[in-house]
TIKOLPA-880954 format. One record per residue (C-alpha): residue number from 1; x, y, z. Coordinates in steps of 0.5 Angstrom, whole numbers, padded with zeros to 4 digits. Layout:
BEGIN
<NUM,<X,Y,Z>> ...
***
This chain:
BEGIN
<1,<0000,0000,0000>> <2,<0003,0007,-0002>> <3,<0004,0012,0003>> <4,<-0001,0018,0002>> <5,<0005,0023,0003>> <6,<0009,0019,-0002>> <7,<0003,0019,-0007>> <8,<0003,0026,-0007>> <9,<0010,0028,-0009>> <10,<0009,0023,-0015>> <11,<0004,0028,-0018>> <12,<0008,0032,-0023>> <13,<0009,0039,-0022>> <14,<0006,0039,-0014>> <15,<0010,0039,-0008>> <16,<0008,0041,-0001>> <17,<0013,0046,0003>> <18,<0018,0042,0006>> <19,<0016,0039,0013>> <20,<0020,0040,0019>> <21,<0018,0034,0023>> <22,<0022,0028,0025>> <23,<0016,0024,0023>> <24,<0017,0026,0016>> <25,<0024,0025,0015>> <26,<0024,0018,0018>> <27,<0018,0016,0013>> <28,<0023,0017,0008>> <29,<0028,0014,0011>> <30,<0024,0008,0013>> <31,<0023,0007,0005>> <32,<0030,0008,0003>> <33,<0033,0005,0009>> <34,<0030,-0001,0007>> <35,<0033,-0001,0000>> <36,<0040,0001,0003>> <37,<0039,-0005,0008>> <38,<0037,-0010,0001>> <39,<0043,-0007,-0002>> <40,<0047,-0008,0004>> <41,<0045,-0015,0004>> <42,<0047,-0016,-0003>> <43,<0053,-0013,-0002>> <44,<0055,-0018,0004>> <45,<0053,-0024,0000>> <46,<0057,-0021,-0006>> <47,<0063,-0019,-0002>> <48,<0063,-0026,0001>> <49,<0063,-0030,-0006>> <50,<0068,-0025,-0009>> <51,<0073,-0026,-0003>> <52,<0072,-0034,-0004>> <53,<0073,-0034,-0012>> <54,<0078,-0028,-0013>> <55,<0081,-0027,-0006>> <56,<0084,-0020,-0004>> <57,<0088,-0019,-0010>> <58,<0081,-0019,-0014>> <59,<0078,-0014,-0009>> <60,<0084,-0010,-0010>> <61,<0083,-0010,-0018>> <62,<0076,-0009,-0017>> <63,<0078,-0003,-0013>> <64,<0082,0000,-0018>> <65,<0077,-0001,-0024>> <66,<0072,0002,-0020>> <67,<0076,0008,-0018>> <68,<0078,0009,-0025>> <69,<0071,0009,-0028>> <70,<0069,0014,-0022>> <71,<0075,0019,-0023>> <72,<0073,0019,-0031>> <73,<0066,0020,-0030>> <74,<0067,0026,-0025>> <75,<0072,0029,-0030>> <76,<0066,0028,-0036>> <77,<0059,0030,-0032>> <78,<0060,0038,-0032>> <79,<0057,0038,-0025>> <80,<0050,0036,-0028>> <81,<0047,0031,-0023>> <82,<0047,0036,-0017>> <83,<0045,0042,-0022>> <84,<0040,0038,-0025>> <85,<0037,0036,-0018>> <86,<0037,0043,-0016>> <87,<0034,0046,-0022>> <88,<0028,0041,-0022>> <89,<0027,0042,-0015>> <90,<0026,0049,-0016>> <91,<0022,0048,-0022>> <92,<0016,0044,-0018>> <93,<0012,0050,-0016>> <94,<0010,0050,-0024>> <95,<0005,0046,-0026>> <96,<0008,0046,-0033>> <97,<0009,0039,-0037>> <98,<0012,0042,-0043>> <99,<0017,0046,-0039>> <100,<0019,0040,-0035>> <101,<0019,0035,-0042>> <102,<0024,0041,-0045>> <103,<0028,0041,-0039>> <104,<0029,0033,-0039>> <105,<0031,0033,-0046>> <106,<0036,0039,-0045>> <107,<0039,0035,-0039>> <108,<0039,0028,-0044>> <109,<0042,0032,-0049>> <110,<0048,0035,-0045>> <111,<0049,0028,-0042>> <112,<0050,0025,-0049>> <113,<0055,0029,-0050>> <114,<0058,0028,-0043>> <115,<0058,0020,-0044>> <116,<0062,0021,-0051>> <117,<0067,0025,-0047>> <118,<0068,0020,-0042>> <119,<0069,0015,-0047>> <120,<0074,0019,-0051>> <121,<0078,0021,-0044>> <122,<0078,0013,-0042>> <123,<0081,0011,-0049>> <124,<0086,0017,-0049>> <125,<0089,0016,-0042>> <126,<0088,0009,-0041>> <127,<0096,0008,-0042>> <128,<0097,0013,-0037>> <129,<0092,0011,-0032>> <130,<0095,0004,-0033>> <131,<0102,0006,-0032>> <132,<0100,0009,-0025>> <133,<0095,0004,-0022>> <134,<0098,-0002,-0024>> <135,<0105,-0002,-0022>> <136,<0108,0002,-0028>> <137,<0105,-0003,-0032>> <138,<0103,0001,-0038>> <139,<0102,-0005,-0042>> <140,<0095,-0006,-0039>> <141,<0092,0000,-0042>> <142,<0087,-0005,-0046>> <143,<0084,-0007,-0039>> <144,<0083,0001,-0038>> <145,<0080,0002,-0045>> <146,<0074,-0004,-0043>> <147,<0072,0001,-0038>> <148,<0069,0006,-0043>> <149,<0062,0003,-0043>> <150,<0062,0003,-0036>> <151,<0064,0010,-0035>> <152,<0058,0012,-0041>> <153,<0053,0008,-0037>> <154,<0055,0011,-0030>> <155,<0054,0018,-0033>> <156,<0047,0017,-0036>> <157,<0044,0013,-0030>> <158,<0047,0019,-0025>> <159,<0043,0024,-0030>> <160,<0037,0020,-0030>> <161,<0037,0019,-0022>> <162,<0038,0026,-0021>> <163,<0032,0028,-0025>> <164,<0028,0023,-0021>> <165,<0030,0026,-0015>> <166,<0029,0033,-0017>> <167,<0022,0032,-0019>> <168,<0021,0028,-0012>> <169,<0019,0021,-0015>> <170,<0022,0018,-0009>> <171,<0018,0012,-0009>> <172,<0021,0010,-0016>> <173,<0028,0012,-0014>> <174,<0027,0007,-0009>> <175,<0025,0001,-0014>> <176,<0031,0003,-0018>> <177,<0036,0002,-0013>> <178,<0033,-0004,-0011>> <179,<0033,-0007,-0018>> <180,<0040,-0005,-0019>> <181,<0042,-0008,-0012>> <182,<0040,-0015,-0014>> <183,<0042,-0015,-0021>> <184,<0049,-0013,-0019>> <185,<0050,-0019,-0015>> <186,<0046,-0024,-0020>> <187,<0051,-0021,-0026>> <188,<0058,-0021,-0023>> <189,<0058,-0027,-0019>> <190,<0057,-0032,-0025>> <191,<0063,-0028,-0029>> <192,<0067,-0029,-0023>> <193,<0066,-0036,-0022>> <194,<0067,-0038,-0029>> <195,<0073,-0033,-0031>> <196,<0076,-0032,-0025>> <197,<0080,-0025,-0025>> <198,<0079,-0025,-0032>> <199,<0071,-0024,-0031>> <200,<0072,-0018,-0027>> <201,<0071,-0013,-0033>> <202,<0066,-0017,-0036>> <203,<0062,-0017,-0029>> <204,<0063,-0010,-0028>> <205,<0061,-0008,-0035>> <206,<0054,-0012,-0035>> <207,<0052,-0010,-0028>> <208,<0053,-0002,-0030>> <209,<0050,-0003,-0037>> <210,<0044,-0006,-0034>> <211,<0043,-0001,-0028>> <212,<0043,0004,-0034>> <213,<0038,0001,-0038>> <214,<0034,0001,-0031>> <215,<0035,0008,-0030>> <216,<0033,0010,-0037>> <217,<0027,0006,-0037>> <218,<0024,0008,-0030>> <219,<0025,0015,-0032>> <220,<0022,0015,-0039>> <221,<0015,0012,-0036>> <222,<0015,0019,-0033>> <223,<0018,0024,-0038>> <224,<0019,0021,-0045>> <225,<0026,0020,-0047>> <226,<0028,0025,-0052>> <227,<0035,0027,-0054>> <228,<0037,0032,-0059>> <229,<0044,0032,-0059>> <230,<0045,0037,-0065>> <231,<0040,0042,-0063>> <232,<0044,0049,-0062>> <233,<0038,0052,-0058>> <234,<0038,0046,-0053>> <235,<0045,0046,-0052>> <236,<0045,0054,-0051>> <237,<0040,0053,-0046>> <238,<0044,0048,-0042>> <239,<0050,0052,-0042>> <240,<0049,0056,-0036>> <241,<0048,0050,-0032>> <242,<0054,0047,-0035>> <243,<0058,0053,-0033>> <244,<0055,0053,-0026>> <245,<0057,0046,-0026>> <246,<0065,0047,-0027>> <247,<0067,0048,-0020>> <248,<0063,0041,-0018>> <249,<0067,0038,-0024>> <250,<0073,0040,-0021>> <251,<0071,0038,-0014>> <252,<0069,0031,-0016>> <253,<0076,0031,-0020>> <254,<0079,0032,-0013>> <255,<0075,0027,-0009>> <256,<0076,0022,-0014>> <257,<0083,0024,-0015>> <258,<0084,0023,-0008>> <259,<0081,0016,-0008>> <260,<0086,0014,-0014>> <261,<0092,0018,-0010>> <262,<0090,0013,-0004>> <263,<0090,0007,-0008>> <264,<0097,0010,-0011>> <265,<0100,0011,-0003>> <266,<0098,0004,-0001>> <267,<0101,0001,-0007>> <268,<0107,0005,-0006>> <269,<0108,0004,0002>> <270,<0105,-0003,0002>> <271,<0108,-0009,-0001>> <272,<0103,-0012,-0006>> <273,<0096,-0011,-0009>> <274,<0093,-0015,-0003>> <275,<0095,-0009,0002>> <276,<0090,-0005,-0003>> <277,<0085,-0010,-0002>> <278,<0085,-0010,0005>> <279,<0084,-0003,0006>> <280,<0078,-0003,0001>> <281,<0075,-0009,0005>> <282,<0076,-0005,0012>> <283,<0074,0002,0008>> <284,<0068,-0002,0006>> <285,<0066,-0005,0013>> <286,<0066,0001,0017>> <287,<0065,0007,0012>> <288,<0061,0004,0006>> <289,<0056,0000,0010>> <290,<0055,0006,0015>> <291,<0054,0011,0009>> <292,<0048,0007,0006>> <293,<0045,0011,0012>> <294,<0047,0017,0010>> <295,<0044,0016,0003>> <296,<0038,0013,0005>> <297,<0037,0020,0008>> <298,<0040,0024,0003>> <299,<0035,0022,-0003>> <300,<0030,0026,0001>> <301,<0034,0031,0004>> <302,<0038,0035,-0001>> <303,<0031,0037,-0005>> <304,<0028,0039,0001>> <305,<0034,0043,0003>> <306,<0034,0046,-0004>> <307,<0027,0049,-0003>> <308,<0028,0053,0003>> <309,<0035,0055,0001>> <310,<0034,0063,0001>> <311,<0031,0063,0008>> <312,<0036,0063,0013>> <313,<0032,0060,0019>> <314,<0029,0055,0015>> <315,<0036,0053,0013>> <316,<0038,0052,0020>> <317,<0032,0048,0022>> <318,<0033,0043,0016>> <319,<0040,0042,0017>> <320,<0040,0042,0025>> <321,<0034,0037,0024>> <322,<0038,0033,0019>> <323,<0044,0033,0024>> <324,<0040,0030,0029>> <325,<0037,0024,0025>> <326,<0044,0022,0022>> <327,<0047,0022,0029>> <328,<0042,0018,0032>> <329,<0042,0013,0027>> <330,<0049,0012,0026>> <331,<0052,0012,0033>> <332,<0048,0005,0035>> <333,<0050,0002,0028>> <334,<0057,0004,0029>> <335,<0057,0001,0036>> <336,<0053,-0005,0034>> <337,<0058,-0006,0028>> <338,<0064,-0005,0033>> <339,<0062,-0011,0037>> <340,<0060,-0016,0031>> <341,<0066,-0014,0027>> <342,<0071,-0020,0028>> <343,<0065,-0024,0027>> <344,<0063,-0020,0021>> <345,<0070,-0020,0018>> <346,<0071,-0028,0018>> <347,<0063,-0029,0015>> <348,<0064,-0024,0010>> <349,<0071,-0025,0008>> <350,<0077,-0030,0010>> <351,<0081,-0031,0016>> <352,<0087,-0027,0013>> <353,<0082,-0021,0013>> <354,<0083,-0020,0020>> <355,<0089,-0016,0019>> <356,<0083,-0010,0018>> <357,<0080,-0011,0025>> <358,<0084,-0005,0028>> <359,<0083,-0001,0022>> <360,<0076,-0001,0022>> <361,<0076,0001,0030>> <362,<0080,0007,0029>> <363,<0076,0009,0023>> <364,<0069,0009,0027>> <365,<0070,0016,0029>> <366,<0070,0018,0021>> <367,<0063,0016,0020>> <368,<0061,0020,0027>> <369,<0064,0026,0024>> <370,<0061,0025,0017>> <371,<0054,0025,0020>> <372,<0055,0032,0022>> <373,<0059,0034,0016>> <374,<0054,0032,0011>> <375,<0048,0036,0013>> <376,<0052,0042,0014>> <377,<0056,0041,0007>> <378,<0050,0040,0003>> <379,<0048,0048,0005>> <380,<0053,0050,-0001>> <381,<0050,0045,-0006>> <382,<0043,0048,-0004>> <383,<0045,0055,-0005>> <384,<0049,0054,-0011>> <385,<0055,0057,-0008>> <386,<0060,0054,-0013>> <387,<0067,0057,-0011>> <388,<0066,0056,-0004>> <389,<0064,0049,-0005>> <390,<0070,0048,-0009>> <391,<0075,0050,-0004>> <392,<0072,0046,0001>> <393,<0072,0040,-0003>> <394,<0079,0041,-0005>> <395,<0081,0042,0002>> <396,<0078,0036,0005>> <397,<0081,0032,0000>> <398,<0088,0035,0001>> <399,<0087,0034,0009>> <400,<0085,0026,0008>> <401,<0091,0025,0003>> <402,<0096,0029,0008>> <403,<0093,0025,0014>> <404,<0094,0018,0010>> <405,<0101,0020,0009>> <406,<0103,0022,0016>> <407,<0100,0015,0019>> <408,<0100,0010,0014>> <409,<0107,0009,0013>> <410,<0108,0009,0020>> <411,<0102,0004,0023>> <412,<0100,0001,0016>> <413,<0092,-0001,0016>> <414,<0091,0002,0023>> <415,<0094,0008,0021>> <416,<0090,0009,0015>> <417,<0084,0008,0020>> <418,<0087,0014,0024>> <419,<0088,0018,0018>> <420,<0081,0017,0016>> <421,<0078,0020,0023>> <422,<0083,0025,0024>> <423,<0081,0028,0017>> <424,<0074,0028,0018>> <425,<0075,0032,0025>> <426,<0078,0037,0022>> <427,<0073,0037,0016>> <428,<0068,0038,0021>> <429,<0071,0044,0024>> <430,<0072,0047,0018>> <431,<0065,0046,0015>> <432,<0062,0049,0022>> <433,<0066,0055,0022>> <434,<0064,0056,0014>> <435,<0057,0055,0016>> <436,<0057,0060,0022>> <437,<0061,0065,0018>> <438,<0058,0065,0011>> <439,<0051,0063,0012>> <440,<0050,0066,0019>> <441,<0047,0059,0022>> <442,<0050,0054,0027>> <443,<0048,0048,0031>> <444,<0043,0049,0036>> <445,<0044,0048,0043>> <446,<0040,0042,0043>> <447,<0043,0039,0037>> <448,<0050,0040,0040>> <449,<0048,0036,0047>> <450,<0045,0030,0043>> <451,<0052,0030,0039>> <452,<0056,0030,0045>> <453,<0052,0025,0049>> <454,<0052,0020,0043>> <455,<0060,0021,0042>> <456,<0061,0019,0049>> <457,<0057,0013,0048>> <458,<0061,0011,0042>> <459,<0068,0013,0045>> <460,<0067,0008,0051>> <461,<0064,0003,0047>> <462,<0070,0004,0042>> <463,<0075,0004,0048>> <464,<0072,-0003,0050>> <465,<0072,-0006,0044>> <466,<0080,-0004,0042>> <467,<0083,-0005,0049>> <468,<0079,-0010,0053>> <469,<0075,-0015,0048>> <470,<0074,-0020,0053>> <471,<0067,-0022,0054>> <472,<0065,-0018,0061>> <473,<0067,-0012,0058>> <474,<0064,-0014,0051>> <475,<0057,-0014,0056>> <476,<0059,-0007,0058>> <477,<0059,-0005,0051>> <478,<0053,-0008,0049>> <479,<0049,-0004,0055>> <480,<0052,0002,0052>> <481,<0049,0000,0046>> <482,<0042,-0001,0049>> <483,<0043,0006,0052>> <484,<0045,0009,0046>> <485,<0039,0006,0042>> <486,<0034,0008,0047>> <487,<0036,0015,0047>> <488,<0036,0015,0040>> <489,<0029,0012,0040>> <490,<0026,0017,0045>> <491,<0029,0023,0042>> <492,<0026,0021,0035>> <493,<0020,0019,0038>> <494,<0019,0025,0042>> <495,<0021,0030,0036>> <496,<0016,0026,0031>> <497,<0011,0032,0033>> <498,<0015,0038,0032>> <499,<0022,0040,0031>> <500,<0024,0046,0036>> <501,<0031,0049,0035>> 
***
């Protein structure tokens, strides 16, 4: 049975003023959280099977291929995805079908050319990328060239998903993500099983192309798929959006470039591709899985924040609300995950992956600080503050790289976990200062109190898991988990009626 509130957002051209209740946020979080939970489950199964079939070397290869694809896609997308969502959200007030369809046609036309650019960049720079990320083996450029259709598929799927989010078709976004999560599992594992390491590229290509087709199919049912690649009027119409997206492109390049640099640092200071595979496994466990909670929230949050981006009081209210919800959901998850992580590692991977245990513990604070950073940093996106966004993204990625260079050569994987947490703390400080100085907003006293209470419980649990992992102390950590979960539940339930700063 459809949620009546969601049904209302599904109507073209209609959107109510964003609500400021925990209940409103949690209704959408429940839907997207279910989707992310399914993605998590399919990811766990896929990772386990991948580990059995390919080992840590396979994990390292998949990591490199994905990093290269994301990097080239970010260089090519002209900042369209974020601008599409923002423009479409502001367009919701107009009940103008013709305008919506023309906007979609313009977006798809520009996306076509960004996909062409992505393919060309992949082909042209394949020897260089091969040289730097395969131990100076430029001869593996053919493998990088095969990533070209993956890059094009990523760009098209991302643009279509941005249209769905911008026009608040959130139920369809949830359905699409569910289909893609299951299909990725079903389309990659057979290739790994029959072809081993050679099947990685086939699996990645098949799953990405299918995801692209699904995104296009679902969006085309709402807005007919039309594209005019040689229409000068549409290209001129989209040019202002592309110009505004240039800082986003540079920021995305910095983000994905930092991911490539991290891989390069680990391959340089580590001993083999297995070290990169271990790092990616640890990052996936403590960062990627927890990030699914943020994605569940962000699918609804960014369009809602964009609608009120000109009203300072509303911006402060929406941001503080999102920070509280993120912290309430993430901290109990992190405590539970730390308690179970030794078992999870052996279940999902193999016993030789236990070397990532200390890294995951040390990276726990990274996700806590990200729960505060992300809602605040979205203010720049919602307001279209391009130059500031670019500066902050470059600064953030520079901090991560410098932190990794400081800690990884000395402490290995544990140092990588410490570097993630330290960089996130510094990133949080800079974002909060910017939020106050540039936009005149800050975290409410109630929000700060909630963050500190949850931080104390997270710190105590981490100390127990790291320094005293025996069962009597684990029981104490379990009691802390219950306290954190109860505190979150009580605050979210009491905040369901209204949100007061």
